[in-house]
C-alpha positions, -999 to 999 in steps of 0.1 A, spaced: -618 -181 157 -644 -194 132 -649 -184 97 -685 -189 83 -690 -188 46 -726 -193 34 -739 -197 -2 -706 -197 -20 -717 -204 -56 -695 -212 -85 -695 -237 -115 -672 -268 -116 -670 -303 -130 -683 -327 -104 -701 -362 -110 -697 -398 -124 -718 -396 -153 -707 -385 -189 -726 -353 -191 -716 -342 -156 -679 -346 -168 -684 -323 -197 -709 -297 -184 -699 -275 -153 -725 -275 -127 -735 -248 -103 -727 -260 -67 -733 -241 -35 -711 -246 -5 -717 -237 32 -684 -238 52 -676 -235 89 -637 -233 96 -624 -230 131 -589 -220 139 -567 -209 168 -559 -172 165 -523 -165 173 -511 -132 156 -533 -129 124 -567 -134 111 -574 -155 81 -591 -136 54 -625 -152 47 -622 -140 9 -589 -160 7 -607 -192 21 -635 -188 -5 -611 -182 -34 -590 -211 -23 -621 -236 -21 -634 -224 -55 -600 -228 -71 -593 -263 -56 -627 -275 -67 -625 -263 -102 -589 -278 -107 -597 -313 -93 -629 -320 -110 -641 -346 -84 -662 -375 -92 -679 -377 -60 -692 -351 -37 -682 -369 -6 -646 -370 -18 -646 -332 -24 -660 -326 9 -632 -344 27 
């Protein structure tokens, strides 16, 4: 099974520069997630909420680190 999320928009702190560390920026995420279906489907809304919550809590300096 595959979950496709396109244009998930939210604001978070991301970046190295001082102004980036103080002012949330809008980011847009496209995500493709594959998984083996066994007994239950994964709710895409739960995945979107988890991604947003994680990004907002971690406040990454590098986009590349956040993507990993």
